C-alpha positions as CSV (number, residue, x, y, z in Angstrom):
1,M,115.5,91.2,60.8
2,Y,113.9,92.1,64.1
3,A,114.8,93.8,67.4
4,I,113.5,94.1,70.9
5,V,113.5,97.7,72.0
6,D,112.8,99.5,75.3
7,I,110.2,102.2,74.6
8,H,109.1,104.2,77.6
9,G,109.8,101.2,79.9
10,V,107.9,98.7,77.7
11,Q,109.9,96.0,75.8
12,T,108.6,95.9,72.3
13,K,109.4,93.5,69.4
14,V,109.8,95.6,66.2
15,S,110.6,94.8,62.6
16,P,111.1,97.1,59.6
17,D,108.0,98.8,58.1
18,E,105.9,97.8,61.1
19,V,103.3,100.2,62.6
20,L,103.1,100.2,66.4
21,T,101.0,102.0,69.0
22,V,103.1,103.1,72.0
23,P,102.5,105.5,74.9
24,L,102.6,109.2,74.1
25,M,105.8,110.6,72.7
26,S,106.9,114.1,72.1
27,G,107.1,115.3,68.5
28,D,104.9,116.2,65.6
29,P,103.6,113.7,63.0
30,G,106.4,113.1,60.4
31,A,109.2,113.6,63.0
32,K,112.0,111.0,63.1
33,L,113.2,109.4,66.3
34,T,116.0,107.0,67.2
35,F,115.9,104.5,70.1
36,D,119.4,103.4,71.3
37,K,118.2,101.1,74.1
38,V,118.1,97.9,71.9
39,L,118.0,94.8,74.1
40,L,118.2,92.1,71.3
41,V,118.8,92.1,67.5
42,G,118.0,89.0,65.4
43,N,118.8,88.5,61.8
44,G,117.9,85.0,60.6
45,D,119.9,82.5,62.6
46,R,122.2,85.2,64.2
47,I,121.1,86.8,67.4
48,A,122.9,89.5,69.4
49,V,121.8,89.8,73.1
50,G,122.9,92.9,75.0
51,Q,123.9,93.2,78.6
52,P,121.9,95.3,79.1
53,S,121.8,96.7,75.5
54,V,123.5,95.9,72.2
55,K,126.4,98.2,71.5
56,G,126.0,100.1,68.2
57,A,122.4,99.1,67.7
58,S,119.6,101.5,67.1
59,V,116.1,101.6,65.8
60,S,114.8,104.6,63.8
61,V,111.1,105.4,63.7
62,E,108.8,108.0,62.2
63,I,105.8,109.4,64.1
64,V,102.6,108.7,62.1
65,E,99.9,110.2,64.4
66,H,98.8,111.0,68.0
67,L,95.6,109.4,69.2
68,R,93.6,108.5,72.3
69,G,92.9,104.9,73.3
70,P,89.5,103.5,74.2
71,K,87.7,104.8,77.3
72,L,88.4,102.7,80.4
73,R,85.7,102.8,83.0
74,I,86.4,102.4,86.7
75,F,83.5,101.7,89.0
76,K,83.9,101.3,92.8
77,F,81.2,100.4,95.2
78,K,80.8,99.1,98.7
79,R,77.8,96.9,99.3
80,R,75.1,98.0,101.8
81,R,76.9,101.3,102.3
82,D,75.3,103.5,99.6
83,F,78.8,104.2,98.1
84,R,79.3,104.3,94.4
85,K,82.0,106.1,92.5
86,R,82.4,106.2,88.7
87,R,85.5,107.3,86.9
88,G,87.1,106.8,83.5
89,Y,90.1,107.8,81.4
90,R,91.6,107.4,78.0
91,D,95.3,106.8,77.3
92,E,97.2,109.2,75.2
93,L,99.0,107.1,72.5
94,T,101.3,107.6,69.5
95,R,101.4,105.5,66.4
96,I,104.9,105.0,65.0
97,R,106.3,103.3,61.9
98,V,109.7,101.5,62.1
99,T,111.9,102.8,59.3
100,G,115.1,100.9,60.0
101,I,117.1,98.7,62.4
102,V,120.8,99.2,62.6
103,G,122.8,96.6,64.5
104,T,125.0,93.6,64.2
105,G,123.7,90.1,64.5
106,A,126.0,87.8,66.6
């Protein structure tokens, strides 16, 4: 069984007991969350597609940890102008574990 879920504006394919890294979510490690915006549920040959979401379908997850992604460096320059600017940032991420998918296949 699998599902496609909208998590913070990103469509993500999930399956039970899968560990995912998603943008930062509120909650302490060990907290349980439920996503109701399920766009598709598949179970073998049966597929239910929502318009825009599948009614009665939800995905439950558990927060494993909060972490920071790799440092991304931004370097801007203009040739022959003696202009150089260096910046960087790290994304705040959350690692989650899918504990269950509730929904009806078509």
